[in-house]
C-alpha positions, 0 to 999 in steps of 0.5 A: 219686368225682368228687374222687378221679379229680380229683385223680389227673388233677392228678398225672397232669398234675404229673407230665407236667409235671415230666418235660417240663421234665427232657427240656428240651435247653438252647438252648446249652451253656455253660462256665466256666472258673476262673482263680488270681491270676496269671491261670493256669486252675485249673478249669473247669465244664461245662453240655452242651446234654443237662443233664450237668454237668461240673467239675473244679479249683478254683472262683474268684471270677475266671471267664470264660463261654463258651457256643454254641448247641445243634443243637435 
């Protein structure tokens, strides 16, 4: 019986740790802009401070990253 309570306690602790990691905000947002061979912007990806991700256009090897701090 004691082992069963230990197992349940460990499961609850694991779920609490996972949920806190999901809720945690980023320290900065991140924007990646993708360019073609001519230097024209062809796509982008944005990671918000709250964890959402937006993407549009084409992903290329020629990219530039921009970030700004989040208000924690």
